[in-house]
MDAnalysis code that builds the backbone (N, CA, C; Angstrom):
import MDAnalysis as mda
import numpy as np

u = mda.Universe.empty(366, n_residues=122, atom_resindex=np.repeat(np.arange(122), 3), trajectory=True)
u.add_TopologyAttr("name", ["N", "CA", "C"] * 122)
u.add_TopologyAttr("resid", np.arange(1, 123))
u.add_TopologyAttr("resname", ["UNK", "UNK", "UNK", "UNK", "UNK", "UNK", "UNK", "UNK", "UNK", "UNK", "UNK", "UNK", "UNK", "UNK", "UNK", "UNK", "UNK", "UNK", "UNK", "UNK", "UNK", "UNK", "UNK", "UNK", "UNK", "UNK", "UNK", "UNK", "UNK", "UNK", "UNK", "UNK", "UNK", "UNK", "UNK", "UNK", "UNK", "UNK", "UNK", "UNK", "UNK", "UNK", "UNK", "UNK", "UNK", "UNK", "UNK", "UNK", "UNK", "UNK", "UNK", "UNK", "UNK", "UNK", "UNK", "UNK", "UNK", "UNK", "UNK", "UNK", "UNK", "UNK", "UNK", "UNK", "UNK", "UNK", "UNK", "UNK", "UNK", "UNK", "UNK", "UNK", "UNK", "UNK", "UNK", "UNK", "UNK", "UNK", "UNK", "UNK", "UNK", "UNK", "UNK", "UNK", "UNK", "UNK", "UNK", "UNK", "UNK", "UNK", "UNK", "UNK", "UNK", "UNK", "UNK", "UNK", "UNK", "UNK", "UNK", "UNK", "UNK", "UNK", "UNK", "UNK", "UNK", "UNK", "UNK", "UNK", "UNK", "UNK", "UNK", "UNK", "UNK", "UNK", "UNK", "UNK", "UNK", "UNK", "UNK", "UNK", "UNK", "UNK"])
u.atoms.positions = np.array([
    [0.701, 18.925, 5.553],
    [1.586, 17.798, 5.353],
    [2.915, 18.079, 6.039],
    [3.425, 17.093, 6.741],
    [4.729, 17.181, 7.372],
    [5.779, 17.268, 6.269],
    [6.568, 18.335, 6.243],
    [7.504, 18.542, 5.132],
    [8.599, 17.489, 5.091],
    [9.083, 17.033, 6.247],
    [10.123, 15.999, 6.261],
    [9.584, 14.695, 5.683],
    [8.386, 14.300, 6.108],
    [7.793, 13.066, 5.572],
    [7.427, 13.232, 4.094],
    [7.006, 14.420, 3.719],
    [6.718, 14.688, 2.311],
    [7.956, 14.539, 1.448],
    [9.086, 15.006, 1.959],
    [10.351, 14.876, 1.218],
    [10.800, 13.421, 1.152],
    [10.645, 12.676, 2.246],
    [10.961, 11.238, 2.235],
    [10.087, 10.528, 1.196],
    [8.818, 10.881, 1.166],
    [7.896, 10.285, 0.196],
    [8.314, 10.628, -1.226],
    [8.591, 11.895, -1.485],
    [8.988, 12.317, -2.829],
    [10.233, 11.570, -3.285],
    [11.232, 11.480, -2.426],
    [12.465, 10.761, -2.776],
    [12.208, 9.269, -2.985],
    [11.410, 8.683, -2.101],
    [11.091, 7.260, -2.231],
    [10.370, 6.932, -3.523],
    [9.416, 7.783, -3.899],
    [8.659, 7.574, -5.136],
    [9.586, 7.720, -6.347],
    [10.400, 8.759, -6.369],
    [11.254, 8.977, -7.538],
    [12.366, 7.933, -7.634],
    [13.007, 7.593, -6.533],
    [14.115, 6.630, -6.564],
    [13.647, 5.222, -6.895],
    [12.432, 4.877, -6.494],
    [11.912, 3.535, -6.783],
    [11.201, 3.479, -8.136],
    [11.116, 4.627, -8.799],
    [10.418, 4.751, -10.079],
    [8.959, 4.320, -9.961],
    [8.373, 4.637, -8.816],
    [6.962, 4.341, -8.579],
    [6.110, 5.448, -9.176],
    [4.821, 5.176, -9.307],
    [3.895, 6.158, -9.852],
    [3.281, 7.042, -8.779],
    [3.082, 6.481, -7.591],
    [2.390, 7.227, -6.547],
    [2.649, 6.569, -5.197],
    [2.248, 7.247, -4.140],
    [2.446, 6.670, -2.824],
    [1.946, 7.576, -1.718],
    [2.085, 7.079, -0.494],
    [1.699, 7.860, 0.671],
    [2.463, 7.392, 1.897],
    [2.447, 8.246, 2.904],
    [2.957, 7.914, 4.232],
    [1.785, 8.051, 5.178],
    [1.613, 7.049, 6.038],
    [0.537, 7.077, 7.028],
    [1.130, 6.808, 8.413],
    [0.524, 7.421, 9.410],
    [0.938, 7.217, 10.797],
    [-0.229, 6.643, 11.584],
    [0.099, 5.733, 12.487],
    [-0.920, 5.127, 13.329],
    [-1.136, 5.924, 14.598],
    [-2.258, 5.644, 15.238],
    [-2.587, 6.338, 16.483],
    [-2.352, 5.448, 17.695],
    [-1.676, 4.325, 17.483],
    [-1.474, 3.370, 18.563],
    [-2.524, 2.279, 18.542],
    [-3.661, 2.550, 17.939],
    [-4.709, 1.549, 17.764],
    [-4.620, 0.978, 16.363],
    [-5.747, 0.788, 15.747],
    [-5.741, 0.219, 14.400],
    [-5.889, 1.275, 13.301],
    [-6.170, 2.517, 13.673],
    [-6.400, 3.562, 12.665],
    [-5.080, 4.118, 12.144],
    [-5.026, 4.357, 10.843],
    [-3.877, 4.981, 10.187],
    [-4.366, 6.284, 9.569],
    [-3.552, 7.334, 9.678],
    [-3.878, 8.637, 9.112],
    [-2.854, 8.984, 8.048],
    [-3.329, 9.360, 6.869],
    [-2.449, 9.770, 5.776],
    [-1.851, 11.129, 6.153],
    [-0.517, 11.221, 6.158],
    [0.130, 12.494, 6.493],
    [0.870, 13.095, 5.307],
    [1.095, 12.305, 4.264],
    [1.731, 12.797, 3.035],
    [1.298, 11.878, 1.912],
    [1.112, 12.445, 0.731],
    [0.719, 11.633, -0.429],
    [1.236, 12.284, -1.690],
    [1.421, 11.462, -2.705],
    [1.876, 11.970, -4.004],
    [1.257, 11.103, -5.094],
    [0.640, 11.758, -6.070],
    [0.098, 11.057, -7.231],
    [-1.266, 10.434, -7.044],
    [-1.888, 10.652, -5.884],
    [-3.231, 10.131, -5.670],
    [-3.976, 11.068, -4.727],
    [-5.285, 11.022, -4.820],
    [-6.113, 11.882, -3.978],
    [-6.172, 11.311, -2.561],
    [-6.643, 12.116, -1.637],
    [-6.819, 11.639, -0.271],
    [-7.804, 10.468, -0.244],
    [-8.873, 10.552, -1.029],
    [-9.858, 9.471, -1.074],
    [-9.226, 8.180, -1.593],
    [-8.371, 8.277, -2.615],
    [-7.699, 7.084, -3.137],
    [-6.754, 6.485, -2.096],
    [-6.011, 7.337, -1.403],
    [-5.090, 6.857, -0.369],
    [-5.852, 6.184, 0.772],
    [-6.941, 6.787, 1.197],
    [-7.748, 6.196, 2.269],
    [-8.376, 4.884, 1.828],
    [-8.784, 4.796, 0.569],
    [-9.328, 3.550, 0.035],
    [-8.267, 2.443, 0.055],
    [-7.040, 2.798, -0.315],
    [-5.957, 1.810, -0.287],
    [-5.658, 1.345, 1.135],
    [-5.685, 2.268, 2.097],
    [-5.485, 1.883, 3.505],
    [-6.532, 0.836, 3.891],
    [-7.769, 1.069, 3.481],
    [-8.854, 0.133, 3.794],
    [-8.634, -1.210, 3.079],
    [-8.296, -1.173, 1.798],
    [-8.088, -2.406, 1.026],
    [-6.904, -3.221, 1.542],
    [-5.909, -2.535, 2.065],
    [-4.696, -3.199, 2.535],
    [-4.710, -3.433, 4.043],
    [-5.889, -3.417, 4.633],
    [-6.009, -3.559, 6.084],
    [-5.324, -4.828, 6.598],
    [-5.569, -5.962, 5.979],
    [-4.971, -7.216, 6.442],
    [-3.450, -7.202, 6.321],
    [-2.886, -6.862, 5.146],
    [-1.416, -6.797, 5.079],
    [-0.800, -5.778, 6.036],
    [-1.491, -4.669, 6.274],
    [-0.983, -3.660, 7.210],
    [-0.974, -4.231, 8.630],
    [-2.029, -4.938, 9.011],
    [-2.061, -5.561, 10.337],
    [-0.964, -6.614, 10.460],
    [-0.678, -7.334, 9.368],
    [0.403, -8.322, 9.385],
    [1.746, -7.656, 9.657],
    [1.927, -6.402, 9.192],
    [3.174, -5.682, 9.443],
    [3.364, -5.397, 10.930],
    [2.270, -5.246, 11.653],
    [2.369, -4.997, 13.090],
    [2.981, -6.199, 13.798],
    [2.598, -7.396, 13.369],
    [3.112, -8.615, 13.989],
    [4.514, -8.957, 13.487],
    [4.780, -8.670, 12.218],
    [6.063, -9.002, 11.602],
    [6.504, -7.808, 10.761],
    [7.213, -6.850, 11.375],
    [7.526, -5.593, 10.681],
    [8.628, -5.703, 9.635],
    [8.354, -6.477, 8.594],
    [9.276, -6.583, 7.461],
    [8.586, -6.015, 6.230],
    [9.350, -5.423, 5.323],
    [8.747, -4.873, 4.105],
    [7.993, -5.945, 3.316],
    [6.911, -5.525, 2.692],
    [6.158, -6.382, 1.777],
    [6.375, -5.799, 0.389],
    [7.079, -6.542, -0.457],
    [7.355, -6.115, -1.828],
    [6.609, -7.064, -2.756],
    [5.778, -6.512, -3.618],
    [4.964, -7.307, -4.534],
    [5.291, -6.861, -5.949],
    [5.900, -7.747, -6.730],
    [6.295, -7.358, -8.081],
    [5.185, -7.550, -9.105],
    [4.242, -8.426, -8.826],
    [3.125, -8.660, -9.746],
    [1.887, -8.971, -8.906],
    [1.130, -7.938, -8.557],
    [-0.009, -8.096, -7.660],
    [-1.017, -9.110, -8.173],
    [-1.261, -9.130, -9.469],
    [-2.316, -9.993, -10.018],
    [-2.058, -11.475, -9.766],
    [-0.821, -11.870, -9.503],
    [-0.533, -13.276, -9.272],
    [0.075, -13.572, -7.910],
    [0.053, -12.611, -7.001],
    [0.705, -12.804, -5.709],
    [-0.218, -13.550, -4.744],
    [0.213, -14.732, -4.269],
    [-0.651, -15.531, -3.387],
    [-0.834, -14.943, -1.986],
    [-0.061, -13.921, -1.631],
    [-0.235, -13.288, -0.314],
    [-1.503, -12.448, -0.259],
    [-2.092, -12.172, -1.433],
    [-3.308, -11.371, -1.505],
    [-4.438, -12.246, -2.008],
    [-5.596, -12.105, -1.385],
    [-6.758, -12.896, -1.803],
    [-7.243, -12.431, -3.179],
    [-8.041, -13.250, -3.794],
    [-8.626, -12.896, -5.092],
    [-9.426, -11.610, -4.967],
    [-10.143, -11.458, -3.857],
    [-10.950, -10.252, -3.639],
    [-10.055, -9.015, -3.501],
    [-8.951, -9.142, -2.763],
    [-8.033, -8.010, -2.599],
    [-7.428, -7.616, -3.942],
    [-7.003, -8.609, -4.734],
    [-6.412, -8.313, -6.041],
    [-7.445, -7.695, -6.976],
    [-8.675, -8.193, -6.946],
    [-9.728, -7.666, -7.822],
    [-10.089, -6.230, -7.471],
    [-9.926, -5.854, -6.210],
    [-10.248, -4.495, -5.774],
    [-9.182, -3.485, -6.176],
    [-8.029, -3.982, -6.654],
    [-6.928, -3.097, -7.060],
    [-6.460, -3.452, -8.474],
    [-7.363, -3.421, -9.458],
    [-7.018, -3.911, -10.797],
    [-5.968, -3.090, -11.535],
    [-5.793, -1.828, -11.192],
    [-4.840, -0.970, -11.902],
    [-3.426, -1.044, -11.342],
    [-3.259, -1.706, -10.207],
    [-1.946, -1.748, -9.550],
    [-1.155, -2.953, -10.032],
    [0.018, -2.683, -10.612],
    [0.891, -3.753, -11.086],
    [1.784, -4.267, -9.962],
    [2.424, -3.352, -9.232],
    [3.321, -3.749, -8.152],
    [3.200, -2.748, -7.015],
    [3.601, -3.182, -5.818],
    [3.505, -2.295, -4.673],
    [4.537, -2.659, -3.621],
    [4.763, -1.706, -2.743],
    [5.640, -1.919, -1.596],
    [4.977, -1.316, -0.359],
    [4.960, -2.079, 0.710],
    [4.499, -1.622, 2.017],
    [5.701, -1.704, 2.944],
    [6.124, -0.570, 3.454],
    [7.312, -0.543, 4.297],
    [6.967, 0.026, 5.662],
    [7.178, -0.752, 6.722],
    [6.936, -0.197, 8.052],
    [7.995, 0.859, 8.367],
    [7.591, 1.909, 9.036],
    [8.515, 2.978, 9.420],
    [8.772, 2.908, 10.924],
    [10.030, 2.924, 11.292],
    [10.411, 2.972, 12.706],
    [10.684, 4.430, 13.050],
    [9.734, 5.068, 13.675],
    [9.847, 6.486, 14.006],
    [10.365, 6.664, 15.425],
    [11.146, 7.715, 15.657],
    [11.700, 7.940, 16.991],
    [10.638, 8.032, 18.092],
    [9.471, 8.511, 17.744],
    [8.396, 8.664, 18.732],
    [7.768, 7.331, 19.122],
    [8.058, 6.281, 18.370],
    [7.435, 4.989, 18.617],
    [6.088, 4.843, 17.930],
    [5.622, 5.900, 17.295],
    [4.366, 5.861, 16.549],
    [4.525, 4.926, 15.352],
    [3.570, 4.015, 15.140],
    [3.681, 3.153, 13.962],
    [3.503, 3.973, 12.687],
    [4.307, 3.667, 11.689],
    [4.229, 4.378, 10.424],
    [4.293, 3.417, 9.255],
    [3.841, 3.889, 8.102],
    [3.788, 3.059, 6.902],
    [4.130, 3.906, 5.684],
    [5.016, 3.388, 4.849],
    [5.331, 3.986, 3.555],
    [4.749, 3.053, 2.508],
    [3.927, 3.587, 1.613],
    [3.305, 2.805, 0.535],
    [3.699, 3.424, -0.795],
    [4.086, 2.579, -1.746],
    [4.359, 3.036, -3.112],
    [3.858, 1.969, -4.073],
    [3.381, 2.403, -5.240],
    [2.954, 1.423, -6.242],
    [3.281, 1.889, -7.648],
    [3.218, 0.933, -8.550],
    [3.315, 1.202, -9.989],
    [2.036, 0.692, -10.598],
    [1.512, 1.460, -11.531],
    [0.258, 1.119, -12.185],
    [0.521, 0.449, -13.523],
    [-0.470, -0.293, -13.978],
    [-0.385, -0.843, -15.328],
    [-0.454, 0.303, -16.318],
    [0.297, 0.201, -17.381],
    [0.235, 1.188, -18.445],
    [-0.692, 0.670, -19.525],
    [-1.520, 1.554, -20.061],
    [-2.419, 1.157, -21.139],
    [-1.635, 0.966, -22.436],
    [-1.956, -0.053, -23.194],
    [-1.332, -0.183, -24.512],
    [-1.648, 1.042, -25.363],
    [-0.702, 1.468, -26.169],
    [-0.875, 2.681, -26.971],
    [-2.099, 2.613, -27.874],
    [-2.447, 1.433, -28.375],
    [-3.616, 1.319, -29.259],
    [-4.901, 1.670, -28.522],
    [-4.973, 1.379, -27.224],
    [-6.184, 1.645, -26.476],
    [-6.392, 3.153, -26.300],
    [-5.325, 3.898, -26.107],
    [-5.485, 5.340, -25.928],
    [-5.462, 6.098, -27.233],
    [-5.402, 5.389, -28.362],
    [-5.502, 6.006, -29.679],
    [-4.223, 6.613, -30.201],
    [-3.062, 6.212, -29.684],
    [-1.799, 6.771, -30.149],
    [-1.194, 5.919, -31.255],
    [-1.359, 4.620, -31.165],
    [-0.744, 3.710, -32.155],
    [-1.558, 3.624, -33.415],
])
């Protein structure tokens, strides 16, 4: 993991009070490679890259941050996309402008919290 990008990720996750996230870099084509992650496995991060393929491609055409405060009701995501990410409450997709010109992406999300009665605490 690139230590500078790992530190940017760590700070971004903590300052935004997110649960998890990753940084991915593009190869100039359509493929994105996870270079740093926090709070999720590589398989989970790669799955999210796949699920968010359309919004990520939209960032290429219009490189503005995508901030979603309530994924379950956001019309920018199809019913299928929302159903594939049932545990995600909110997310942010931020394009990264890197000096090398390589396309980059910062992703962070917050998950739904289980009610205390469900986990047997209440």
